[in-house]
N, C-alpha and C positions, 0 to 999 in steps of 0.2 A: 979373411974377408977380402973381396975384390975391390979395387979402386974404381972410380967412376969410368975412367978411360978403358980399363981392362974389361969391365962389364959391357961397355958399348962395343968393343971389338969382338967379344964373344957372341953377342946377339947378331951382329952383322954376318959373321961366319955361318951361323945357323940358318939365317935367312937365305944366304947364297946356296947352301947345301940343299935346302928344300926346293929351290927353284931348279937346280940342276937335276934333282930326283924326278920331278915331273917331266922333264925333257927326256930323260933316259927310259921312262916307262913305255912299253910297246903299245901298238894299236890294239892287239888282241886283249891285253889286260884291261884297257879302257872299255871295250865292248862287254867284257864279262861283268865289270862293275855296273854298267848301265842295265844289263839283263837282270842282275840281282835286285836292283832298285825297283824295276817295273814289277817283278814278282811280289815284292813286299806290298806294293800298292794294290795289286790285284787281290791279295789275301785280305787286306783290311776292308776292301769294298765288299767282298763276299761275307765277311762277318757282320758288316753293317746291314746287309740285305737280310741275313738270317734274323737279326734282332728286330728288324722292321716287320718281318712276317710273324714272329712270336707276339709282338705287341698288337698287331692287327687281329690275330686270333683272340687275344684276351678282350679286346674292345668289342668284337663281334659277340663273344659269349656274354659279356655284361649287358650288351644291348638286347640280346635275346632274353636274358633273365628278367630285365626290367619290363620288356614287352609282355612277357608271360604273366608277371605279377600284375601289370596294368590291365591285362585282358581278363585274368581270372578273378583277382581281388578288386572290390570297389575302391573308390578314392577314399583315403584315410582322412578323418576330420582334422581340421587345423586349429580350432578354438577349444578352450576348456569345456564350454557348454555342449558343443557337439560331441566331444569325446565322452562326456558324462552320459549323454543320451545313448551313444553307441554302446557303452559298457552296460548300462541298465537294460537295453534291448537284448544284448547277448545273454545277460543273466536271466531275464524273463523267458527267453526262448531256449534255454538250456534243457537238455534231456534229463530224465530223473536221475540217472547215474551221475551226470555232471552236477546236478543240484545237490546231491548228497555229498559229493566231494567239496563243493563250495561251502556247504554248511559246516564242515569240519574246520574251514578257515574263517568262520564267523561271518559268512556272506550269505544273506537270505534273500528270498523273493519277497514281493510286496505283501502277500497274504501271510507269509511267515513273520515278517516284521510287524504287521498289525497284531498278530497273535502275541508276539513277544511284548509289545507295548501294552496290550491289555493285561497281561500277566504282571508286568511291572506296576501298573496302576493299581490293580487289586491288591498286590502284595504291599505296596507302600501304604495304602489306606488301612490295611489290617495291622501293619507294624505300628502305625501311629495310633490306632484306636484300640486294638484288642491286645491286652497284655499276654494272654495265653498264647496267641499266635506268635507274638514277638519272642516269647520265651522258647517256643519250639522251633521257629523258623530261623532266627538270627544265628543261633549256634551252628547250624548247618552251613550258613553262608560265611561264617567267620574264618574259614580256611582260605577263602579267596582274599583278594586285596580289599581291605575294609574301606579305603577311600573310594575305590571305584564302585563298590557295591552301594555305599552311602550316596554317592552322586547319582547313580542309576535310579535308586529308589527315592531320591530327594529327601533323605532323612539325615539326622545327625549321627556322627560316629559314636556318640556317647551311648547309643542303644546297644552297641556290641559289648559294652563293659557293664551292662546291668547284671546284677547278681540277685537272685531271689533270697530274701531273708526270712522266708516263711519257715517257722519251726525253730529259728535260732534266736532272734531278737524279739522280745515281746514289745508291745506298744508302750512308748514312753509316757509316763503320767504327766498331767498338766502341771502339777506342783514341781516335778523334776525339771520340766522345760523352763519354768520361771526361775528356778534356782540356777540353771546353766547360764541363762542370759544375764542374770545379775552377777554371776561369778565371772563371766568374761569381762564385765565392765568395772570390776573392782580395782581399786587403786594399787593393791598389792599384786594383782595379776597382770594388769595392763598399764601402760604409761601414756599420759597425755603429752604429746609432742607439740611445742609451740611452732607448728609449721605455718609458713606464710601462705601456702596455697589452700590449705584446708585444715580443719580441726582433726588432727591425726591421732588415733588411738592404736597403739601397737602392743602386742603381747610381749611380756618380759622374758618368756622362754618359749620353747617349741610347743606346738599343739599337743604333742605326745606327753610332754612333761606337764602341761596344763591339765590334761585329762587325769594323770596320776594324782596331781594335787587335789582335783575335785573328788576323786574316789577316796583319798585319805580323809578329806573333810566330811564327805557325805557317803559313808560306806553302805548305808542301807538303801540308797537310791539305785535302781537298776537301769543302766543305760550302757549302750555299746560305744566303743570309740568312734565308729562311723556316724552314729546319731549325734554324738557330742560335737563332732567336727561340723556337721551340717547346721547345728543350732547356733553357730558363731554369728553374731550380728555383722551386718555388712560394713558398719563403720569401725569395726575392730579388725585390724589388719595383722598379718603375720609378722614375724621378726624382720623379714627381708624388706618390709616397707620402711623401716627406720634406717635410712641410709647413713645419717650422721647422728650419733648419740652424743649430744652435748650436755654439759652441766651434770656429768655423772659424779657419783660419790668417789672421791679419791681413795678413801679407806677401803671400800669394797673392791674397787677396781685394782688396787695394789695387791690385795690378797688373791684376787682372781689371776693376775699375771704371774705371781710367784707360784701359785698352785699349778698353773699351766706349765711353767718351766720344769717343775719337779715331776709332773705327770709325764711329760715328754721324755725326760731323762730316764724314768723308771720303765716306761714301755719300750724304749729303744734298747735297753740293756736287759730285757727279759724279766723284770721284776713285776710282781703283782701290784697293780695300782689300787689303792683303797677307793671305795665307792664315794667317800666324801670329797675326794679330790677331783671328781668329774665336773665338767662345766655345768654351772647352774646349781650345784649342791653346796653353796657356801653356807646356807643355813644349817645343813647337816654337819658341816665342819665346825660351826659355832656351837652346836649342841654337843659335839663330841669332846669339847675341851672343858665343859662345865657339867656339874651334876644336874642342874635344872635352870633353864633361862628365867623362870619365874621367881627364883630365889634371889633376894637382894645380895646376900653374902657371896653368892657364886659370881654374879655378874660384876660386882665391885671388887673381885679378886681377894676376898677375905676368908674364903673357904680353904682349909688345909688339904682337903682330899681331891681337889680338882686343879690341875694346871696343864697348860698345853704340852710341855715336855713330857710329863708323866703319862698323859693319856695317849699321845701320838708316837712316842718313841718305839713301842713294840712293832708298829707297822713300818717304820723306817730304819730299823736297826741294821738289817742286812744290807740295805741300799747304801747306808752311810759307810759301813765297813769296806765295801767294794768301791774304793775311791780311786781306782786306777784308770778309769775312762775319762772322757772329756768333761770339763766342768759344766755346771748348770748355767744356762743363759736365760735371762728374763729381764723385764723392765719393771720399774716402780716409780710412783709419783714422789716428787720431792722438790724442794726449793733450790734454785740455782741463782747465784749472784752474777748479775750482768752489769757492765759499765755503760751508763748512758749519760752523756754530757758530763763526763768526769765524776759521776756520782754512782755509787753501787746501788743496784736495784735488785730485789729478790723477786723471782718469777717462778711460777709452778711449771715444771717440765717433767717429761718422762726421762728417767735416768737409766740407761742400759747398764746391766751388770753381768759379770761372768765370774762366778765364785765357785769354791769347792762345795761339795754336797753338804758337809756339816754346817757350813756358813749359811747356805740357803735354808736349811732346816731351822737354824738358829734365828734367822730373820723372820721366817714364817711364825715361829713361836712368839717372838717379840711383838709382831703385829696382832697376833691372836690374844694378847693380854687384854686389850681394850675393845676388841671386836665384839665379844658377846654383849657388852653393855650397849655398844653402838647399834647393833642389829636388833637387840631387844627393844630399844627405844623406838626405832623406826617401825618395826612391826606393830608394836603396841599402839603407837599414835595413829597409824593407818587403820587399825582395827577400831580404835575409839572414834575416828572420823566417820567410819562407816556406820557404827552404832548410833552416833550422834544424828546422822541424817535419817536413820530408820526410826528413831524414837522421837521425832519432831512433834511437839504439841501445837495446838491451834494458835497460841500466842507466842510461839518461838520461831526463830529463823536462824539459819546457818549462813555465815558470811565468809566467803573465801577471798582473800586479798593477796595481791602480789604485784610488784612493779614489773612492767614489761620493759623490754629493751626499747630505748628511745627511738621514736620514729624520725627518720631523716627526711626532711622536706625536699621534694623533688619538683621539677618543672618539665613540661613537655619538651621544650627546647631551651637549652641553657648554654651560656658561654663557658669557655674552659675555666676561667677564673671563678665563675659561679659554681662550677662542678666541685671545685676544691674548697669551697667556703659555704657549704650547706649548713642550715640551721636545724636544730633538733627540737623535739617536743616530748615532754614526759607523759607517759600513759600509765594510769593506775586503775586497773579494773577492780571492781568489788562486786562479786557475784552473790546475790541473795537467793537462798533456797528456802521456801516456806510452804506450808500446807494450807490450802484454802479450798473450801467446798469439796473436800475429799480428793483433791488433786494436788500433786507436787508442782509448784510453780517456781519460775526463775525470773529474777529481775537483776539485770546487769547495770551497775552504775559506773560509768567510765569517766574519770576525772582527767582533764587535760591541763597542762601548764607549761609555760616557757621556762620555769625554774628547773634546772637540771640537777640539783642536789637532792639525792634520794636519802633523806634523813628523817628523824623523828618529828621535826617541826612540820615538814610537808605532809607526813602521815596524819598529824593532828588536824591540819587544815582540811585535808580530804575527808576526815571523819566529821568535821563540822558541816561539810556539804552533805554527807550521808545523813546526819541528824535532820537537816531541813527536808531532805527527800523522804525520810521515814515519816515525819510528821504530816507530810502532804499526802503521800501515797499509801502508807501502811501504818495508820495510827493504832491499829489493834495489836500490833506486835509489841510485847513487853520485855522480851529477852532475846539477845543476839549472841550466838556462839561463834566467835571469830576464829578462823583458822588461817595461819600464815607460816612462812618459813622462819628460821631462827637467825636471820641476818642481823648482826649486832648494830649496824649503822641505821637500820630502818625500823625494826620491830622489837628487838631484844636488847635494849640498853636502858640507861637511866631515864631518858626523856619519855620513851613510850611507856615504861612502867609507871612513871608519875602520871601520865595521862590516863592510864588504866585505873589508877587509884581514884581519879576524879570522875571516872566513867565517861571520859571525853566530853564532859560538860553536857551530858544528855539527861534531861529530866524525864524523858518518855520511856526509856528502856534501860535494862541492865546489861552490861557487857561481861562476857566470860571469854578470855583470850586463850587460845590453844596454839601450840607450836608443833609442827611436824618434826620428825626425827632429823637430826643434823644431816644436811646434804641430801635429804629425801623429801623435798618440798614441791614436787610437781603437782599442779592443781588445775581446776577448771578455768581459772582466770587466764591461763596461758592461751587457751582456745579463743577467748574473747579478744585478746590482743592480736592474734593472727587474723581474725575476721576483720577487725578494724583496719589493719595495715593492708590487707588484700584489697579491700574496697577502695582505699585511698589511692593505691597504685593503679588500679584499673580505671578509676575516675580520672586520674591525671592523664593516662594514655588515651582514653576514649574521648573525653570531653575537652582535652587540651587545656587543663586548668593550670593555675600557678599557685603554689602553696609556699608561703614565705614564713609562716610561724603558727603558733597555737591558735590565734584568732581565725586564720583561714581554715585550719583543720576543724575547729569547732563549727564554723559556719557551714562547711560542706557536710559534716556528719549530722548536724542538727536538722538539715533539710533533706536528708537521704532516707532511704527505706530502712536503714539500720535503726533509726529512732522509732522504736515500737513502744506504744503505750497501752496495749490491750492484748489479751490472750494469755496463754500459759507461759510464754517466754516474752519478756519485755526488755527494753534497753533504753537507757537515758544517758545523755552526755552533758557534762558541766565543765565550764572553763574557769580555772582558778588563777587569779592574778599572781604574778611573781612577787609583786610588792607586798601583798598580804602575807605570803609565806615568809618573806624576809623580815617583816615586822614581828611576826610570831617567833621567828628564829632568834631575834634579838632579845625577846623576853626570856627565852630559855637559857640564853647565854648569861644573862644577869641572874637568873634564878639558881642555876647549878644544882639540880636535885641530887640527892644521895643515890649511890649505887647499891643494889642488892647483892650481898656476897653470894658466890656460887650461882650466878645468874645463868650460866651456860647449861646447868643441869635442870633448869626449870622448864616444864612443858605445859603447865596450866596455871593461869593467873586470873584472879577476880578481885574487885574492890571489896574491902570489908565494910561493915555497916556504918562505921563512924566516918568514912571517907577520909581518913587520915593515913591510910596505908593500903597494902594489898595482902591478899591471901594467896599462897602459891603451894604447889606440890610438884613432885618429880615427874609424874605421869598423869595424863588425862584419863578420866574414868566416866563412862556413860553406860555402865553395865546395868542390866535390869534384873537378871536372875542370879547367876553365879559370877563372882568377882574374885580376882586374886590380886588386884592392885592395892597399893598402899594408900589407904583413905585418909591418912593424917595430913592436915593442912598446917602450914607454917605461916606466921604473920610477920610482916615488916611494916614499921610505922615511920612515916616521914615527920621528924620532930621539927616543928616550926616552919616547914616548907610550904604548907598549905596557906598559912596567913601571909607569908611573903609573896606567894603567887597571886593571891587576891589583891594585895596592896599594889603590886606591879600592874595588874590589870586595871585597877581603878585609876592609877596615875596615868596610864597610857590613854584611857578613855578621856580623862580630863584634858590631856594635852591635845588630843584630836578635836575635842569640842572647842578649845581655844583657837586652834588653827582654822576651824570652820567659821568662827565668829567674825564679825566685821572688823573688830579692833585687834 
């Protein structure tokens, strides 16, 4: 590297050398350099001149072309309207050969367009009016875009999917039509959902499965699947309408989930899946493990020739032996202990399981031990309920009762603290179905109360209201057949049974109480509760009402259009005081009536003649012609309880009179 002084000395020497070089160059050399520079400038000027000449030629040619176009062609339109007029004029003035070429591009003259519109008009009228023309014309047009043809003819696309049934399906008889409509609305075919928006009725299985069930029950009736599907009532929806299936039977649902897990395992590993394991065939599975569902010894597991393991093992033997693949995965309902505020609480939850094949088969067999009795009771009670409504006499009525989910009082605008401290109202609909003037009529009695305990005492108070209602509106009815679920806290315990033995203190009619099968108690009262709740919510939002309790709910409903007192369908509302229910509850606490042994197996109860007990049997029976039910009645007598109850009532009335007196 050079130092600074050395670098400076070197630059000065170089500068001095160049200065001396310019002085040493001769005059001739300088002239030569000047000549070369002038030559380069001349060449650049010539190139620039040539470029200007080329550009001038291009400009002159462009100007000539524009002038020619301007001279030969008229001025082009500048607006869309003038362009459209120019194009239509060109189409109308086109030569025949040009018109033919335009028609291939779907561009027509005025007269051709008018002819096309006339053909479309005539075709659409024929398609809408004449079936023969539609059958012959639309199949020819189906090869084109159906949407475009339908819009052109102003018809529905459903016309293209019309199929002639002439010669294949005979006309459906009127009796068969009535059977199909009633079949769709049966409780064992469709489910009444307590939907808040509308009274929803949903099929329990697919429409194809429903048709097969109809053909099994009515094999002599001739009807095609298409006609069967068309006869479905509008208020009966398909399975997809039931978005959330709540309050299902945990016994049936557990068996369905285990069967699904086994079915998936068998199909994935190439084994033949039995037909009774398919979805919706739980009844066939129950029939396959017993000799006959109508035999008491079989459903109570006292028969030696029928057992789940003996009947099902041949179909699962090869699948159980080949246990080298993945285990069976499924879910089942069961109770799980959870800790809440340092206290163990049992809650029903879905328990996921992943077990070996033989363990899954063993659990299926264990659950099938009690399943035939369970499903037999459910089917029999639904069938008896249907026959009970079909065989109604002039002096008889069917009463369907069930507690609704408590209505939560709302306000149009509420503070945050009010939102988290809402009050509730008890709803207890009682739907009366009776025959009058050869017509089936309905009368819904909805009881409201601020008492939120759903027990036997509140049921007794609601039936006192029903007694008063019957004496005023239906004095001709002498017998009521009550249907309810088997909730032990409400209808199937010692207090309700004691009330049945007294006939709910009703001198005007006799009560026969029937219970649905365990966990299969959906009924018409659920629809009534949905109608009431929907009206209240809409009224709060539309009229900006304030509902604080049962009194406000009663006032709104009693002055609404829901309070119907005339016609085939009626509805009445009653407000029951919580203090009255509490006083009646205190009487039953002091009374402590006896419990009937084996009460969970009872499905029909009625008071005996002496009013000292009840008559009961395991299944309800309303058969007219052929019957397979056990007709034997059993008796239970309340020893000394009746006199104790009467004395307690007399003492309570005496105390009330003392309180009302002046001293």
